[in-house]
C-alpha positions as CSV (number, residue, x, y, z in Angstrom):
1,M,-8.3,8.1,-0.6
2,D,-10.3,7.5,-3.9
3,E,-13.5,5.8,-4.2
4,R,-12.2,2.4,-4.3
5,Y,-11.4,2.9,-0.4
6,E,-14.2,3.0,1.7
7,C,-13.2,4.1,5.3
8,K,-15.3,3.3,8.2
9,I,-15.4,3.4,12.4
10,I,-16.3,-0.2,13.4
11,S,-18.6,-1.1,16.6
12,A,-15.7,-1.2,18.7
13,G,-14.9,2.8,17.6
14,K,-11.8,1.6,15.7
15,P,-11.0,2.7,12.2
16,M,-10.6,0.4,9.1
17,F,-11.0,0.4,5.6
18,N,-12.3,-1.7,2.4
19,L,-10.8,-1.8,-1.0
20,K,-13.3,-2.1,-3.6
21,A,-13.1,-3.0,-7.3
22,G,-14.7,-1.1,-10.0
23,S,-18.1,-3.0,-9.7
24,G,-18.3,-2.0,-6.0
25,Q,-17.3,-5.5,-4.7
26,V,-14.9,-5.4,-1.8
27,I,-11.8,-7.1,-2.7
28,G,-9.7,-6.3,0.4
29,T,-10.2,-5.2,3.9
30,S,-7.5,-3.7,6.5
31,Q,-7.1,-4.6,9.9
32,S,-8.8,-2.5,12.6
33,Y,-6.7,0.2,14.1
34,T,-6.6,1.7,17.8
35,S,-6.8,5.4,17.3
36,A,-7.5,8.1,15.2
37,S,-3.7,8.7,14.9
38,A,-3.1,5.1,13.7
39,S,-6.1,5.8,11.4
40,E,-4.2,9.2,10.1
41,N,-0.8,7.0,9.4
42,I,-3.3,4.8,7.1
43,D,-4.1,7.7,5.2
44,A,-0.2,8.9,5.2
45,S,0.9,5.3,3.9
46,V,-1.8,5.2,1.1
47,E,-0.6,8.5,-0.2
48,S,2.9,7.8,-0.1
49,N,2.3,4.9,-1.8
50,A,0.1,5.9,-4.3
51,P,0.8,9.8,-4.6
52,S,-1.9,10.3,-7.2
53,A,-4.6,9.0,-5.1
54,R,-7.6,11.4,-3.9
55,V,-8.2,11.5,-0.1
56,D,-11.7,10.9,0.7
57,D,-11.7,10.7,4.9
58,Q,-15.0,9.8,6.0
59,T,-14.2,9.4,9.4
60,T,-14.5,12.9,10.8
C-alpha cells in the first residue's frame, strides 16, 4: 500500500487501515479484521483493485 494507507493493529489485536488525503487527514477507515490472513486478503484486494499501488505492510 502506498503512503495514503496507514495499516494498524488495534487494541484487540485486529488489523485495520486508514485512507489518508494528501494533507494527511484520515478520509476513510476500514473495518477491523479478525486475523492476519484476513489482513493479507486486504492487501491482495488493494493490489488487484489498484495494480500500480506500492505495498507498505506495517503489520509485521
